[in-house]
Structure formats: C-alpha cells, structure tokens
C-alpha positions as CSV (number, residue, x, y, z in Angstrom):
1,X,70.2,-17.1,4.1
2,X,72.9,-19.5,4.8
3,X,73.1,-21.9,7.8
4,X,75.8,-19.8,9.4
5,X,73.6,-16.7,9.4
6,X,70.6,-18.5,10.8
7,X,72.8,-20.0,13.6
8,X,74.2,-16.5,14.4
9,X,70.6,-15.0,14.5
10,X,69.4,-17.8,16.8
11,X,72.4,-17.3,19.2
12,X,71.7,-13.5,19.1
13,X,68.0,-14.1,19.9
14,X,68.8,-16.3,22.9
15,X,71.4,-13.8,24.2
16,X,68.8,-11.0,24.0
17,X,66.2,-13.1,25.8
18,X,68.7,-14.0,28.5
19,X,69.9,-10.5,29.0
20,X,66.5,-8.8,28.9
21,X,64.4,-11.6,30.3
22,X,62.5,-11.8,27.0
23,X,60.8,-8.4,27.7
24,X,59.1,-9.6,30.9
25,X,59.1,-6.8,33.5
26,X,56.4,-8.2,35.7
27,X,57.0,-8.6,39.4
28,X,55.4,-11.3,41.4
29,X,52.9,-10.5,44.1
30,X,54.8,-12.6,46.7
31,X,58.3,-11.0,46.0
32,X,57.5,-8.3,48.5
33,X,56.8,-10.9,51.2
34,X,60.3,-12.2,51.1
35,X,61.5,-8.8,52.3
36,X,58.8,-8.1,54.8
37,X,59.8,-7.9,58.5
38,X,58.4,-10.6,60.8
39,X,54.8,-9.9,61.8
40,X,55.5,-10.3,65.5
41,X,58.6,-10.4,67.7
42,X,58.4,-13.1,70.3
43,X,60.5,-14.0,73.3
44,X,61.1,-17.4,74.9
45,X,60.1,-18.0,78.5
46,X,61.3,-21.3,80.2
47,X,58.4,-23.2,81.7
48,X,60.6,-25.8,83.3
49,X,62.6,-29.0,82.6
50,X,60.7,-32.3,82.8
51,X,61.6,-35.9,83.2
52,X,58.3,-37.8,82.9
53,X,57.9,-41.6,83.1
54,X,55.1,-42.5,80.7
55,X,52.9,-45.6,81.4
56,X,52.6,-47.8,78.3
57,X,49.7,-50.3,78.1
58,X,50.6,-53.8,77.1
59,X,48.0,-56.3,76.0
60,X,48.6,-59.4,78.1
61,X,45.7,-61.3,76.4
62,X,42.3,-62.2,77.7
63,X,41.3,-58.5,77.7
64,X,43.8,-57.6,80.4
65,X,46.0,-54.5,80.0
66,X,49.1,-54.1,82.1
67,X,50.4,-50.6,82.7
68,X,54.1,-50.3,83.3
69,X,56.4,-47.3,83.1
70,X,58.4,-48.3,80.1
71,X,59.0,-45.0,78.5
72,X,60.6,-41.8,79.8
73,X,60.3,-38.3,78.1
74,X,62.8,-35.7,79.1
75,X,62.4,-32.2,77.6
76,X,62.4,-28.4,78.3
77,X,59.2,-26.5,77.8
78,X,59.3,-22.9,76.5
79,X,56.5,-20.5,75.9
80,X,56.8,-18.0,73.1
81,X,55.3,-14.6,74.2
82,X,55.3,-11.0,73.0
83,X,58.0,-8.9,74.7
84,X,55.4,-6.8,76.6
85,X,53.9,-10.0,78.0
86,X,57.1,-11.5,79.5
87,X,56.5,-9.9,82.9
88,X,52.9,-11.1,83.1
89,X,54.0,-14.7,82.1
90,X,56.7,-14.5,84.8
91,X,54.1,-13.5,87.4
92,X,51.7,-16.3,86.3
93,X,54.6,-18.8,86.4
94,X,55.6,-17.7,89.9
95,X,52.0,-17.9,91.1
96,X,51.0,-21.2,89.4
97,X,54.2,-23.1,88.8
98,X,53.1,-26.2,90.8
99,X,49.7,-26.4,89.0
100,X,51.3,-25.8,85.6
101,X,53.9,-28.5,86.2
102,X,51.1,-30.9,87.3
103,X,49.1,-30.1,84.1
104,X,52.2,-30.7,81.9
105,X,52.9,-34.0,83.6
106,X,49.3,-35.1,83.4
107,X,49.0,-34.3,79.7
108,X,52.2,-36.1,78.9
109,X,51.3,-39.2,80.9
110,X,47.9,-39.4,79.2
111,X,49.4,-38.9,75.7
112,X,49.5,-42.0,73.4
113,X,52.8,-43.4,72.3
114,X,52.0,-42.3,68.8
115,X,51.5,-38.7,69.9
116,X,54.8,-38.8,71.8
117,X,56.6,-40.1,68.7
118,X,55.3,-37.4,66.3
119,X,58.2,-35.5,64.7
120,X,57.1,-32.0,65.8
121,X,55.0,-33.2,68.8
122,X,52.2,-31.0,67.5
123,X,49.3,-32.9,69.2
124,X,51.1,-32.8,72.5
125,X,51.8,-29.1,72.2
126,X,48.2,-28.4,71.3
127,X,47.0,-30.3,74.4
128,X,49.6,-28.5,76.6
129,X,48.5,-25.2,75.2
130,X,44.9,-25.9,76.2
131,X,45.9,-27.0,79.6
132,X,48.2,-24.0,80.3
133,X,45.7,-21.4,79.0
134,X,43.7,-21.7,82.1
135,X,46.6,-20.5,84.2
136,X,48.4,-18.2,81.8
137,X,45.8,-16.9,79.4
138,X,45.5,-17.6,75.7
139,X,46.4,-14.0,74.7
140,X,49.8,-14.3,76.5
141,X,50.9,-17.7,75.0
142,X,51.6,-17.6,71.3
143,X,53.2,-21.0,70.9
144,X,55.0,-23.7,72.9
145,X,58.4,-25.0,72.1
146,X,59.6,-28.4,73.4
147,X,63.4,-28.6,73.2
148,X,66.1,-31.0,74.1
149,X,63.7,-33.9,73.8
150,X,65.1,-37.3,74.8
151,X,62.8,-40.3,74.9
152,X,64.0,-43.6,76.2
153,X,62.7,-47.0,77.2
154,X,63.0,-47.8,80.8
C-alpha cells in the first residue's frame, strides 16, 4: 500500500468515527435531568425593604472597644414560597410584621462585618431563616432572597 492509500484510509476512518460517534450509542444517566421540569414552583413574597445601620466595633487599645454606626445595609427581603402557601404567608406577615421586622433588624445588627460581606450572604440568610421560622413556619418558607443590596460606610 502506498502512502496515498494509507492517508485516504485514515481520513475515511476519522470521517466514519465523527459521523457515527465511533459506534458509541450510550446515553448518559444525567442527560434526562437536563430536560426535567423544576421540582417545585415557587413564588416571591416581599418581606419588606430595610435600611439598617450596623454597629462596627473598633479596637481603641487597652482592651476598650468602641461601637459606632459606621456601616449601613440597605436591601429588600423576599421569601420564596409554594404558590398554595402565599395566602398563609400573607396572613402571617399581616399578623407579625412588626415582630418579623424587629427580628430582621436584630439579626443584621448582630452579624459580623465578614458575614455582611459574603458574596451570597448565605450565613445572614440562614440566621434570618431561623429567626423568621418562629413566626412564619419552616414548611412555608423555602428560601430567602436578599435583593438590591447596597452597603455603605457612614
């Protein structure tokens, strides 16, 4: 066989592999998950807009800490709930709005600067979820969203 024939056979083999996938007809187990519908449909429920001054502790030396409001956190808090739970969450919100707002403010003011600077605010959301569960129920709240976050030094 000459070099031209070997070259043509190699190109033909590559073409067959590319066209037929080298005979591989296997499907991957996770391919079906790409087409699966979402497990649960959720709705957003606004739990208020907040503008909270955060006390930041400064070390002034000789074991003295000074607390001054030097940081402000502005955001909107949303609860993700199942569609059939929206009316229950709305009732809970109407009944306990003041207490819920107090809990949100207290959790934010007690958070460390590191927690407030996390990219997804996951620690803060977990603490808020624990605080709100007492008034709204854990089965109703699926997740919390914190949107339109602005943090600024005062």
